[in-house]
KOLKOLTOR-413834 format. One record per residue (C-alpha): y, x, z; residue in one letter; residue number from 1. Coordinates in steps of 0.02 Angstrom, whole numbers. Each point is the difference from the previous one (the first is absolute). Layout:
<sites>
<site><c2>Y</c2><c1>X</c1><c3>Z</c3><rest>a</rest><nr>NUM</nr></site>
...
</sites>
This chain:
<sites>
<site><c2>-1841</c2><c1>1682</c1><c3>564</c3><rest>m</rest><nr>1</nr></site>
<site><c2>39</c2><c1>-123</c1><c3>114</c3><rest>r</rest><nr>2</nr></site>
<site><c2>166</c2><c1>95</c1><c3>13</c3><rest>r</rest><nr>3</nr></site>
<site><c2>34</c2><c1>8</c1><c3>-169</c3><rest>t</rest><nr>4</nr></site>
<site><c2>-32</c2><c1>-186</c1><c3>-10</c3><rest>s</rest><nr>5</nr></site>
<site><c2>121</c2><c1>-38</c1><c3>161</c3><rest>l</rest><nr>6</nr></site>
<site><c2>141</c2><c1>111</c1><c3>-112</c3><rest>a</rest><nr>7</nr></site>
<site><c2>-30</c2><c1>-76</c1><c3>-143</c3><rest>a</rest><nr>8</nr></site>
<site><c2>20</c2><c1>-185</c1><c3>64</c3><rest>a</rest><nr>9</nr></site>
<site><c2>128</c2><c1>49</c1><c3>106</c3><rest>t</rest><nr>10</nr></site>
<site><c2>95</c2><c1>68</c1><c3>-150</c3><rest>t</rest><nr>11</nr></site>
<site><c2>-33</c2><c1>-130</c1><c3>-126</c3><rest>a</rest><nr>12</nr></site>
<site><c2>67</c2><c1>-131</c1><c3>166</c3><rest>a</rest><nr>13</nr></site>
<site><c2>162</c2><c1>105</c1><c3>9</c3><rest>l</rest><nr>14</nr></site>
<site><c2>39</c2><c1>-6</c1><c3>-184</c3><rest>l</rest><nr>15</nr></site>
<site><c2>-11</c2><c1>-181</c1><c3>-26</c3><rest>l</rest><nr>16</nr></site>
<site><c2>97</c2><c1>-11</c1><c3>153</c3><rest>a</rest><nr>17</nr></site>
<site><c2>139</c2><c1>115</c1><c3>-86</c3><rest>a</rest><nr>18</nr></site>
<site><c2>-26</c2><c1>-115</c1><c3>-160</c3><rest>a</rest><nr>19</nr></site>
<site><c2>11</c2><c1>-158</c1><c3>89</c3><rest>t</rest><nr>20</nr></site>
<site><c2>157</c2><c1>35</c1><c3>113</c3><rest>a</rest><nr>21</nr></site>
<site><c2>105</c2><c1>73</c1><c3>-176</c3><rest>t</rest><nr>22</nr></site>
<site><c2>-62</c2><c1>-167</c1><c3>-99</c3><rest>a</rest><nr>23</nr></site>
<site><c2>148</c2><c1>-88</c1><c3>-73</c3><rest>v</rest><nr>24</nr></site>
<site><c2>0</c2><c1>-177</c1><c3>81</c3><rest>p</rest><nr>25</nr></site>
<site><c2>12</c2><c1>-149</c1><c3>-130</c3><rest>a</rest><nr>26</nr></site>
<site><c2>158</c2><c1>-94</c1><c3>-47</c3><rest>q</rest><nr>27</nr></site>
<site><c2>20</c2><c1>-164</c1><c3>37</c3><rest>a</rest><nr>28</nr></site>
<site><c2>28</c2><c1>-116</c1><c3>-149</c3><rest>a</rest><nr>29</nr></site>
<site><c2>187</c2><c1>-22</c1><c3>-62</c3><rest>t</rest><nr>30</nr></site>
<site><c2>70</c2><c1>-179</c1><c3>77</c3><rest>a</rest><nr>31</nr></site>
<site><c2>44</c2><c1>-123</c1><c3>-144</c3><rest>d</rest><nr>32</nr></site>
<site><c2>179</c2><c1>-37</c1><c3>-5</c3><rest>s</rest><nr>33</nr></site>
<site><c2>56</c2><c1>-86</c1><c3>-147</c3><rest>c</rest><nr>34</nr></site>
<site><c2>-113</c2><c1>-11</c1><c3>-149</c3><rest>g</rest><nr>35</nr></site>
<site><c2>-148</c2><c1>126</c1><c3>63</c3><rest>g</rest><nr>36</nr></site>
<site><c2>-143</c2><c1>-144</c1><c3>1</c3><rest>s</rest><nr>37</nr></site>
<site><c2>-81</c2><c1>-88</c1><c3>-164</c3><rest>v</rest><nr>38</nr></site>
<site><c2>40</c2><c1>-159</c1><c3>114</c3><rest>s</rest><nr>39</nr></site>
<site><c2>197</c2><c1>50</c1><c3>7</c3><rest>d</rest><nr>40</nr></site>
<site><c2>-18</c2><c1>-62</c1><c3>-222</c3><rest>y</rest><nr>41</nr></site>
<site><c2>-151</c2><c1>-125</c1><c3>5</c3><rest>v</rest><nr>42</nr></site>
<site><c2>10</c2><c1>-94</c1><c3>160</c3><rest>g</rest><nr>43</nr></site>
<site><c2>-88</c2><c1>-8</c1><c3>160</c3><rest>v</rest><nr>44</nr></site>
<site><c2>-57</c2><c1>-187</c1><c3>43</c3><rest>l</rest><nr>45</nr></site>
<site><c2>16</c2><c1>-54</c1><c3>-175</c3><rest>g</rest><nr>46</nr></site>
<site><c2>56</c2><c1>49</c1><c3>-160</c3><rest>l</rest><nr>47</nr></site>
<site><c2>183</c2><c1>56</c1><c3>2</c3><rest>d</rest><nr>48</nr></site>
<site><c2>128</c2><c1>-57</c1><c3>-135</c3><rest>l</rest><nr>49</nr></site>
<site><c2>41</c2><c1>93</c1><c3>-167</c3><rest>p</rest><nr>50</nr></site>
<site><c2>123</c2><c1>118</c1><c3>-20</c3><rest>f</rest><nr>51</nr></site>
<site><c2>129</c2><c1>-53</c1><c3>-124</c3><rest>t</rest><nr>52</nr></site>
<site><c2>141</c2><c1>90</c1><c3>-100</c3><rest>g</rest><nr>53</nr></site>
<site><c2>62</c2><c1>101</c1><c3>-142</c3><rest>k</rest><nr>54</nr></site>
<site><c2>-43</c2><c1>154</c1><c3>-83</c3><rest>a</rest><nr>55</nr></site>
<site><c2>169</c2><c1>54</c1><c3>-89</c3><rest>s</rest><nr>56</nr></site>
<site><c2>46</c2><c1>121</c1><c3>-171</c3><rest>s</rest><nr>57</nr></site>
<site><c2>135</c2><c1>24</c1><c3>-91</c3><rest>n</rest><nr>58</nr></site>
<site><c2>58</c2><c1>-184</c1><c3>55</c3><rest>g</rest><nr>59</nr></site>
<site><c2>-155</c2><c1>-72</c1><c3>-39</c3><rest>n</rest><nr>60</nr></site>
<site><c2>-67</c2><c1>-85</c1><c3>150</c3><rest>d</rest><nr>61</nr></site>
<site><c2>-168</c2><c1>-46</c1><c3>17</c3><rest>r</rest><nr>62</nr></site>
<site><c2>-116</c2><c1>-118</c1><c3>132</c3><rest>d</rest><nr>63</nr></site>
<site><c2>-107</c2><c1>80</c1><c3>94</c3><rest>l</rest><nr>64</nr></site>
<site><c2>-105</c2><c1>-76</c1><c3>112</c3><rest>t</rest><nr>65</nr></site>
<site><c2>-144</c2><c1>97</c1><c3>120</c3><rest>i</rest><nr>66</nr></site>
<site><c2>-128</c2><c1>-112</c1><c3>72</c3><rest>s</rest><nr>67</nr></site>
<site><c2>-131</c2><c1>55</c1><c3>149</c3><rest>p</rest><nr>68</nr></site>
<site><c2>-180</c2><c1>-58</c1><c3>-71</c3><rest>v</rest><nr>69</nr></site>
<site><c2>-111</c2><c1>2</c1><c3>131</c3><rest>t</rest><nr>70</nr></site>
<site><c2>28</c2><c1>-5</c1><c3>195</c3><rest>l</rest><nr>71</nr></site>
<site><c2>-27</c2><c1>173</c1><c3>67</c3><rest>g</rest><nr>72</nr></site>
<site><c2>-40</c2><c1>80</c1><c3>-147</c3><rest>v</rest><nr>73</nr></site>
<site><c2>136</c2><c1>128</c1><c3>-76</c3><rest>n</rest><nr>74</nr></site>
<site><c2>11</c2><c1>-92</c1><c3>-177</c3><rest>s</rest><nr>75</nr></site>
<site><c2>143</c2><c1>-62</c1><c3>-96</c3><rest>f</rest><nr>76</nr></site>
<site><c2>49</c2><c1>-112</c1><c3>-141</c3><rest>k</rest><nr>77</nr></site>
<site><c2>147</c2><c1>80</c1><c3>-89</c3><rest>t</rest><nr>78</nr></site>
<site><c2>85</c2><c1>-108</c1><c3>-127</c3><rest>e</rest><nr>79</nr></site>
<site><c2>139</c2><c1>55</c1><c3>-102</c3><rest>i</rest><nr>80</nr></site>
<site><c2>92</c2><c1>-114</c1><c3>-143</c3><rest>a</rest><nr>81</nr></site>
<site><c2>69</c2><c1>97</c1><c3>-148</c3><rest>t</rest><nr>82</nr></site>
<site><c2>78</c2><c1>-147</c1><c3>-86</c3><rest>g</rest><nr>83</nr></site>
<site><c2>5</c2><c1>-195</c1><c3>22</c3><rest>p</rest><nr>84</nr></site>
<site><c2>-173</c2><c1>-32</c1><c3>-65</c3><rest>t</rest><nr>85</nr></site>
<site><c2>-93</c2><c1>183</c1><c3>39</c3><rest>d</rest><nr>86</nr></site>
<site><c2>-67</c2><c1>26</c1><c3>173</c3><rest>s</rest><nr>87</nr></site>
<site><c2>-124</c2><c1>139</c1><c3>38</c3><rest>r</rest><nr>88</nr></site>
<site><c2>-91</c2><c1>35</c1><c3>159</c3><rest>y</rest><nr>89</nr></site>
<site><c2>-127</c2><c1>102</c1><c3>66</c3><rest>a</rest><nr>90</nr></site>
<site><c2>-115</c2><c1>0</c1><c3>152</c3><rest>v</rest><nr>91</nr></site>
<site><c2>-44</c2><c1>134</c1><c3>96</c3><rest>g</rest><nr>92</nr></site>
<site><c2>-9</c2><c1>94</c1><c3>165</c3><rest>p</rest><nr>93</nr></site>
<site><c2>141</c2><c1>70</c1><c3>83</c3><rest>f</rest><nr>94</nr></site>
<site><c2>39</c2><c1>174</c1><c3>93</c3><rest>e</rest><nr>95</nr></site>
<site><c2>81</c2><c1>26</c1><c3>165</c3><rest>l</rest><nr>96</nr></site>
<site><c2>75</c2><c1>164</c1><c3>38</c3><rest>r</rest><nr>97</nr></site>
<site><c2>69</c2><c1>-1</c1><c3>191</c3><rest>v</rest><nr>98</nr></site>
<site><c2>106</c2><c1>128</c1><c3>81</c3><rest>d</rest><nr>99</nr></site>
<site><c2>25</c2><c1>68</c1><c3>163</c3><rest>t</rest><nr>100</nr></site>
<site><c2>80</c2><c1>-136</c1><c3>69</c3><rest>t</rest><nr>101</nr></site>
<site><c2>-108</c2><c1>-138</c1><c3>-81</c3><rest>g</rest><nr>102</nr></site>
<site><c2>105</c2><c1>-31</c1><c3>-135</c3><rest>r</rest><nr>103</nr></site>
<site><c2>-94</c2><c1>-58</c1><c3>-146</c3><rest>g</rest><nr>104</nr></site>
<site><c2>37</c2><c1>5</c1><c3>-198</c3><rest>t</rest><nr>105</nr></site>
<site><c2>-108</c2><c1>-67</c1><c3>-131</c3><rest>i</rest><nr>106</nr></site>
<site><c2>-71</c2><c1>20</c1><c3>-169</c3><rest>t</rest><nr>107</nr></site>
<site><c2>-66</c2><c1>-134</c1><c3>-111</c3><rest>f</rest><nr>108</nr></site>
<site><c2>-76</c2><c1>-58</c1><c3>-172</c3><rest>v</rest><nr>109</nr></site>
<site><c2>106</c2><c1>-67</c1><c3>-116</c3><rest>s</rest><nr>110</nr></site>
<site><c2>-17</c2><c1>-47</c1><c3>-196</c3><rest>y</rest><nr>111</nr></site>
<site><c2>55</c2><c1>160</c1><c3>-68</c3><rest>a</rest><nr>112</nr></site>
<site><c2>-54</c2><c1>116</c1><c3>143</c3><rest>g</rest><nr>113</nr></site>
<site><c2>68</c2><c1>0</c1><c3>185</c3><rest>h</rest><nr>114</nr></site>
<site><c2>147</c2><c1>-48</c1><c3>109</c3><rest>g</rest><nr>115</nr></site>
<site><c2>55</c2><c1>113</c1><c3>134</c3><rest>i</rest><nr>116</nr></site>
<site><c2>71</c2><c1>-98</c1><c3>157</c3><rest>g</rest><nr>117</nr></site>
<site><c2>97</c2><c1>161</c1><c3>99</c3><rest>d</rest><nr>118</nr></site>
<site><c2>107</c2><c1>-126</c1><c3>113</c3><rest>s</rest><nr>119</nr></site>
<site><c2>-87</c2><c1>-125</c1><c3>103</c3><rest>v</rest><nr>120</nr></site>
<site><c2>110</c2><c1>-114</c1><c3>117</c3><rest>v</rest><nr>121</nr></site>
<site><c2>-83</c2><c1>-93</c1><c3>130</c3><rest>c</rest><nr>122</nr></site>
<site><c2>78</c2><c1>-157</c1><c3>81</c3><rest>g</rest><nr>123</nr></site>
<site><c2>38</c2><c1>-45</c1><c3>184</c3><rest>n</rest><nr>124</nr></site>
<site><c2>-57</c2><c1>147</c1><c3>51</c3><rest>g</rest><nr>125</nr></site>
<site><c2>-174</c2><c1>2</c1><c3>-25</c3><rest>g</rest><nr>126</nr></site>
<site><c2>-123</c2><c1>79</c1><c3>-141</c3><rest>t</rest><nr>127</nr></site>
<site><c2>9</c2><c1>-149</c1><c3>-126</c3><rest>r</rest><nr>128</nr></site>
<site><c2>63</c2><c1>67</c1><c3>-153</c3><rest>v</rest><nr>129</nr></site>
<site><c2>132</c2><c1>-113</c1><c3>-83</c3><rest>t</rest><nr>130</nr></site>
<site><c2>77</c2><c1>101</c1><c3>-124</c3><rest>k</rest><nr>131</nr></site>
<site><c2>-51</c2><c1>151</c1><c3>-108</c3><rest>i</rest><nr>132</nr></site>
<site><c2>114</c2><c1>100</c1><c3>-122</c3><rest>s</rest><nr>133</nr></site>
<site><c2>-69</c2><c1>146</c1><c3>-112</c3><rest>g</rest><nr>134</nr></site>
<site><c2>-51</c2><c1>25</c1><c3>-194</c3><rest>t</rest><nr>135</nr></site>
<site><c2>-122</c2><c1>-77</c1><c3>-105</c3><rest>i</rest><nr>136</nr></site>
<site><c2>-63</c2><c1>42</c1><c3>-171</c3><rest>r</rest><nr>137</nr></site>
<site><c2>27</c2><c1>-134</c1><c3>-143</c3><rest>v</rest><nr>138</nr></site>
<site><c2>-103</c2><c1>-3</c1><c3>-165</c3><rest>q</rest><nr>139</nr></site>
<site><c2>199</c2><c1>18</c1><c3>-116</c3><rest>d</rest><nr>140</nr></site>
<site><c2>88</c2><c1>126</c1><c3>92</c3><rest>v</rest><nr>141</nr></site>
<site><c2>-32</c2><c1>176</c1><c3>19</c3><rest>s</rest><nr>142</nr></site>
<site><c2>36</c2><c1>25</c1><c3>167</c3><rest>k</rest><nr>143</nr></site>
<site><c2>-35</c2><c1>-71</c1><c3>167</c3><rest>r</rest><nr>144</nr></site>
<site><c2>141</c2><c1>-128</c1><c3>41</c3><rest>i</rest><nr>145</nr></site>
<site><c2>63</c2><c1>-63</c1><c3>187</c3><rest>p</rest><nr>146</nr></site>
<site><c2>-61</c2><c1>-153</c1><c3>58</c3><rest>f</rest><nr>147</nr></site>
<site><c2>43</c2><c1>-87</c1><c3>152</c3><rest>t</rest><nr>148</nr></site>
<site><c2>-132</c2><c1>-162</c1><c3>59</c3><rest>v</rest><nr>149</nr></site>
<site><c2>28</c2><c1>-93</c1><c3>171</c3><rest>s</rest><nr>150</nr></site>
<site><c2>-80</c2><c1>-139</c1><c3>104</c3><rest>r</rest><nr>151</nr></site>
<site><c2>49</c2><c1>-112</c1><c3>157</c3><rest>a</rest><nr>152</nr></site>
</sites>
């Protein structure tokens, strides 16, 4: 009986050792290189400046402002002007997608749907985003239109 218990214990120990030896080690997190962190968009010590620019369709430029809402939180207020007296906005969370190089792309809410920033630029070799370009849905155009916003 002792021999059987000892053999079973030895077999279990060998199987555990084999399983442990073949386990895949955990991968290190991807380091943020530009736009890969919420703080790159909303600020670190204080709420950052808004992004301002234009969304354009068929020669019609619309003022576009994307403002951080709360420090440390992935939330934007996205305001777009559809005419001289018509400005519409949405407030909501944004999503970041970060590639293996640490560069982020961003999706955010807008009045008529979502904006997708598939090109972000960071200034002075840091990670703080200073320019976002992509496409956004607006209420009176059936397809997404291009936009570019920036901040100092």
